PLY file of the C-alpha trace (Angstrom):
ply
format ascii 1.0
element vertex 316
property float x
property float y
property float z
element edge 315
property int vertex1
property int vertex2
end_header
-51.31 39.30 -25.31
-48.99 36.80 -23.69
-48.95 38.60 -20.35
-52.73 38.62 -20.11
-52.98 34.97 -21.12
-50.57 33.98 -18.36
-52.19 36.26 -15.84
-55.88 35.61 -16.39
-56.14 32.23 -18.12
-53.21 30.12 -17.00
-51.53 30.77 -13.66
-53.84 31.49 -10.70
-50.98 32.22 -8.30
-50.54 35.52 -10.18
-53.87 36.87 -8.97
-54.09 35.70 -5.38
-53.83 39.27 -4.11
-55.42 41.04 -7.04
-58.81 42.57 -7.73
-60.25 42.48 -11.32
-63.50 44.02 -12.83
-65.57 43.25 -15.75
-69.26 43.75 -16.23
-70.80 42.51 -19.44
-73.37 44.92 -20.79
-75.92 43.98 -23.39
-77.63 46.48 -25.66
-81.36 45.83 -25.55
-82.84 48.55 -27.76
-86.60 48.83 -27.59
-88.46 48.84 -30.93
-89.80 52.13 -32.22
-93.46 52.73 -31.31
-94.23 52.83 -35.04
-92.52 49.51 -35.71
-94.50 46.32 -36.09
-93.47 43.57 -33.68
-90.59 41.59 -35.10
-92.43 38.32 -34.63
-95.20 39.52 -36.95
-92.75 40.16 -39.77
-90.05 37.53 -39.37
-90.44 33.79 -38.85
-89.10 32.58 -35.52
-85.52 31.35 -35.71
-84.55 28.03 -34.18
-83.06 28.28 -30.70
-79.28 28.38 -30.60
-77.85 25.74 -28.24
-76.36 27.33 -25.14
-72.94 26.06 -24.15
-70.64 26.94 -21.29
-66.95 26.48 -20.59
-67.87 23.15 -19.01
-67.35 19.63 -20.33
-68.43 16.17 -19.22
-65.70 13.58 -19.77
-66.97 10.00 -19.74
-66.49 6.39 -20.77
-68.85 3.74 -19.45
-69.33 4.41 -15.72
-66.25 6.66 -15.52
-66.82 10.41 -15.64
-65.66 13.80 -14.42
-66.51 17.43 -15.08
-63.94 19.79 -16.56
-64.26 23.59 -16.25
-62.03 26.15 -17.95
-61.51 28.98 -15.49
-61.13 32.71 -15.85
-59.06 33.42 -12.74
-60.73 36.81 -12.25
-64.29 37.95 -12.83
-66.66 40.66 -11.66
-69.09 39.79 -8.85
-71.84 40.92 -11.24
-70.99 37.94 -13.48
-72.57 35.71 -10.87
-74.49 33.52 -10.45
-72.68 31.06 -12.68
-74.79 28.89 -15.01
-77.03 26.44 -13.14
-75.59 23.49 -15.07
-72.13 24.36 -13.73
-73.30 24.67 -10.15
-75.31 21.45 -10.42
-72.28 19.58 -11.74
-70.26 20.82 -8.78
-72.96 19.81 -6.28
-73.07 16.27 -7.71
-69.30 15.85 -7.51
-67.48 14.32 -4.57
-64.38 16.54 -4.68
-62.92 19.67 -6.27
-59.65 19.57 -8.23
-57.83 22.82 -9.07
-54.39 23.92 -10.21
-53.52 24.81 -6.63
-55.51 24.39 -3.43
-56.33 28.04 -2.83
-57.58 27.37 0.69
-54.12 26.36 1.89
-52.09 29.16 0.31
-50.45 31.58 2.75
-50.74 34.78 0.72
-48.18 36.72 2.76
-45.57 33.95 2.43
-46.35 33.58 -1.27
-45.83 37.31 -1.83
-42.50 37.20 0.03
-41.41 34.27 -2.13
-42.45 36.15 -5.27
-40.31 39.12 -4.22
-37.40 36.80 -3.44
-37.62 35.19 -6.91
-38.63 38.32 -8.79
-36.53 41.03 -7.20
-33.05 41.98 -8.36
-30.12 41.63 -5.96
-28.26 44.73 -4.82
-26.43 46.38 -7.70
-28.79 45.11 -10.40
-32.01 46.59 -11.78
-34.03 46.92 -14.96
-31.72 49.80 -15.89
-28.62 47.60 -15.70
-30.17 44.45 -17.19
-32.25 45.78 -20.11
-30.81 47.34 -23.22
-30.96 51.17 -23.20
-33.61 51.18 -25.95
-35.88 48.71 -24.17
-35.40 50.47 -20.84
-36.45 53.78 -22.40
-39.62 52.15 -23.76
-40.40 50.74 -20.32
-39.76 54.09 -18.63
-41.95 55.96 -21.15
-44.78 53.45 -20.76
-44.57 53.58 -16.97
-44.71 57.37 -17.03
-47.92 57.29 -19.07
-49.49 55.04 -16.43
-48.27 57.17 -13.55
-45.77 54.55 -12.32
-42.39 55.74 -11.07
-39.42 53.74 -12.31
-38.07 53.79 -8.77
-40.84 51.33 -7.89
-40.40 49.21 -11.00
-36.61 49.16 -11.34
-35.94 46.54 -8.67
-38.38 43.98 -10.11
-37.40 41.46 -12.73
-39.50 41.79 -15.92
-41.88 38.89 -15.13
-42.80 40.28 -11.70
-42.85 43.86 -12.95
-45.32 42.89 -15.67
-47.59 41.26 -13.11
-47.41 44.30 -10.82
-48.36 46.61 -13.71
-51.22 44.43 -14.88
-52.46 44.08 -11.30
-52.64 47.85 -11.10
-54.60 48.02 -14.36
-57.01 45.35 -13.18
-57.55 47.13 -9.88
-58.16 50.43 -11.65
-60.70 48.69 -13.87
-62.52 47.42 -10.78
-61.93 43.66 -11.12
-61.71 41.40 -8.08
-59.61 38.24 -7.87
-61.89 36.73 -5.25
-64.60 36.48 -7.94
-62.47 34.18 -10.09
-64.04 30.84 -10.98
-61.44 28.85 -9.06
-61.86 31.00 -5.94
-65.64 30.68 -6.21
-65.61 26.89 -6.23
-62.89 26.68 -3.58
-65.13 28.72 -1.29
-68.12 26.51 -2.10
-66.10 23.36 -1.50
-65.02 24.63 1.91
-68.60 25.44 2.88
-69.77 22.00 1.68
-66.85 20.21 3.39
-65.76 18.78 0.05
-62.21 17.62 -0.45
-60.02 20.04 -2.44
-57.09 18.65 -4.44
-54.30 20.80 -5.87
-52.49 19.58 -8.98
-49.59 21.96 -8.31
-48.25 24.27 -5.60
-47.93 28.05 -5.54
-44.13 27.69 -5.30
-44.11 25.58 -8.47
-46.14 28.18 -10.35
-43.92 31.04 -9.21
-40.88 29.10 -10.36
-42.52 28.57 -13.77
-42.77 32.33 -14.21
-39.31 33.06 -12.82
-37.75 30.56 -15.23
-39.38 31.95 -18.38
-36.85 32.92 -21.06
-35.52 36.49 -20.81
-37.13 37.47 -24.15
-40.55 36.27 -22.97
-40.22 38.17 -19.70
-39.15 41.32 -21.52
-42.10 41.09 -23.90
-44.49 40.51 -20.99
-43.24 43.73 -19.39
-43.59 45.76 -22.59
-47.07 44.34 -23.29
-48.30 45.11 -19.80
-47.47 48.77 -20.49
-48.69 48.88 -24.11
-52.05 47.21 -23.52
-53.44 49.95 -21.26
-55.29 51.72 -24.09
-57.36 48.68 -25.12
-57.33 46.93 -21.77
-61.04 47.08 -20.94
-62.19 46.07 -24.42
-59.78 43.14 -24.66
-60.73 41.90 -21.21
-64.42 42.16 -22.05
-63.95 40.25 -25.30
-62.11 37.54 -23.41
-64.78 37.16 -20.75
-67.60 37.32 -23.30
-66.02 34.39 -25.16
-65.73 32.45 -21.91
-69.36 33.14 -20.97
-70.50 31.83 -24.37
-68.41 28.68 -24.06
-66.59 29.77 -27.22
-63.63 27.40 -27.20
-62.71 28.40 -30.77
-62.16 32.00 -29.64
-59.95 30.83 -26.76
-57.97 28.60 -29.12
-57.42 31.63 -31.34
-56.05 33.53 -28.33
-53.80 30.57 -27.55
-52.32 30.56 -31.06
-51.94 34.34 -31.20
-50.35 34.71 -27.79
-47.97 31.76 -27.95
-47.25 31.57 -31.67
-43.90 33.33 -31.27
-43.05 31.66 -27.95
-42.84 27.89 -28.46
-40.77 27.31 -25.32
-43.21 29.29 -23.15
-46.06 27.29 -24.69
-44.28 24.05 -23.84
-43.51 25.07 -20.26
-46.79 26.76 -19.38
-49.31 24.63 -21.26
-48.18 21.43 -22.97
-45.90 20.10 -20.21
-48.40 20.87 -17.45
-51.31 19.29 -19.31
-49.20 16.20 -19.91
-48.25 16.03 -16.22
-51.88 16.36 -15.07
-53.32 13.65 -17.31
-52.18 10.56 -15.33
-53.72 11.97 -12.15
-56.96 12.90 -13.90
-57.17 9.44 -15.46
-56.70 7.85 -12.03
-59.56 9.99 -10.75
-61.73 8.76 -13.61
-60.90 5.16 -12.70
-61.66 5.71 -9.00
-65.43 5.46 -9.40
-65.91 8.87 -7.76
-67.13 12.03 -9.50
-64.56 14.85 -9.61
-65.07 18.49 -10.57
-61.89 19.84 -12.18
-61.26 23.59 -12.57
-58.12 24.76 -14.40
-57.26 27.78 -16.56
-59.35 28.05 -19.71
-56.38 27.88 -22.11
-55.59 24.40 -20.78
-58.77 23.14 -22.46
-58.07 24.02 -26.08
-55.65 23.20 -28.88
-53.89 20.01 -29.89
-52.16 19.75 -26.50
-55.28 20.75 -24.55
-57.01 18.53 -22.04
-60.07 18.09 -24.27
-57.98 16.73 -27.14
-55.99 14.52 -24.75
-59.14 12.94 -23.33
-60.49 12.35 -26.83
-57.26 10.63 -27.86
-57.51 8.49 -24.73
-60.89 7.20 -25.91
-63.21 9.27 -23.73
-66.41 11.00 -24.80
-65.99 14.78 -24.49
-69.33 16.61 -24.28
-69.70 20.36 -23.86
-72.57 21.29 -21.55
0 1
1 2
2 3
3 4
4 5
5 6
6 7
7 8
8 9
9 10
10 11
11 12
12 13
13 14
14 15
15 16
16 17
17 18
18 19
19 20
20 21
21 22
22 23
23 24
24 25
25 26
26 27
27 28
28 29
29 30
30 31
31 32
32 33
33 34
34 35
35 36
36 37
37 38
38 39
39 40
40 41
41 42
42 43
43 44
44 45
45 46
46 47
47 48
48 49
49 50
50 51
51 52
52 53
53 54
54 55
55 56
56 57
57 58
58 59
59 60
60 61
61 62
62 63
63 64
64 65
65 66
66 67
67 68
68 69
69 70
70 71
71 72
72 73
73 74
74 75
75 76
76 77
77 78
78 79
79 80
80 81
81 82
82 83
83 84
84 85
85 86
86 87
87 88
88 89
89 90
90 91
91 92
92 93
93 94
94 95
95 96
96 97
97 98
98 99
99 100
100 101
101 102
102 103
103 104
104 105
105 106
106 107
107 108
108 109
109 110
110 111
111 112
112 113
113 114
114 115
115 116
116 117
117 118
118 119
119 120
120 121
121 122
122 123
123 124
124 125
125 126
126 127
127 128
128 129
129 130
130 131
131 132
132 133
133 134
134 135
135 136
136 137
137 138
138 139
139 140
140 141
141 142
142 143
143 144
144 145
145 146
146 147
147 148
148 149
149 150
150 151
151 152
152 153
153 154
154 155
155 156
156 157
157 158
158 159
159 160
160 161
161 162
162 163
163 164
164 165
165 166
166 167
167 168
168 169
169 170
170 171
171 172
172 173
173 174
174 175
175 176
176 177
177 178
178 179
179 180
180 181
181 182
182 183
183 184
184 185
185 186
186 187
187 188
188 189
189 190
190 191
191 192
192 193
193 194
194 195
195 196
196 197
197 198
198 199
199 200
200 201
201 202
202 203
203 204
204 205
205 206
206 207
207 208
208 209
209 210
210 211
211 212
212 213
213 214
214 215
215 216
216 217
217 218
218 219
219 220
220 221
221 222
222 223
223 224
224 225
225 226
226 227
227 228
228 229
229 230
230 231
231 232
232 233
233 234
234 235
235 236
236 237
237 238
238 239
239 240
240 241
241 242
242 243
243 244
244 245
245 246
246 247
247 248
248 249
249 250
250 251
251 252
252 253
253 254
254 255
255 256
256 257
257 258
258 259
259 260
260 261
261 262
262 263
263 264
264 265
265 266
266 267
267 268
268 269
269 270
270 271
271 272
272 273
273 274
274 275
275 276
276 277
277 278
278 279
279 280
280 281
281 282
282 283
283 284
284 285
285 286
286 287
287 288
288 289
289 290
290 291
291 292
292 293
293 294
294 295
295 296
296 297
297 298
298 299
299 300
300 301
301 302
302 303
303 304
304 305
305 306
306 307
307 308
308 309
309 310
310 311
311 312
312 313
313 314
314 315
């Protein structure tokens, strides 16, 4: 779903004030007392290599670490893999989409309302077609949301407000996101934190999305409630396994019908980041870069861009 991709995998400013919950559960069924031990019946299988959403980018003496972030996780998903924490400890500075430690949440929320609220005399009722408005109203009613609350918000901000509510109901916490986690660690370790963008820039990205994309985001945020927990769990499970193919599939599914949104939210931003990341590689210092997981994958992803630039890309 496009709304979820933007909200959880791409734009961290969306979740600065949000709480999200996901706890992976694994079924470990004990063998029947009458069963022979599996090892006695079946030859041992070779160990499957364990990978994470972490890559080492290198060429000669130049290197940096690249982490694809889920911007919201459950506290029970911690600790993160030791290899990820070790890579962070051996890096001189943290690089993220925005420097979360300098964001004034109250000011950011006011700016979001300024960009995402309708002026007097306009509302969802006046701006959406009657058929679409009825769908929105019916979906809101099912979720226990009054249209009086939703009417004054433009579709992009309304979709975020709805999804925030679903995440909170599911028990997620934004402060457990990967980028928040490493920003906190960097502060405690007195490591430099570098933001590639600003919160104002990210809000403007969302506010400038085409009307059709915004409308679809709003409808999806209402429709996805039934399968919300399962889809979120599948997403986080793929991230925990370092399954970049699964994330690339999400990328293609979510953005296949929205080429302009793909260009604005992924391709253009990746292209803009690359010169700065290359300068960091050339600096002789070790950087630890954390950006949304969907920025890693696909032909326009950072991994492919580094490979085309002649760097070794190794998943850890």
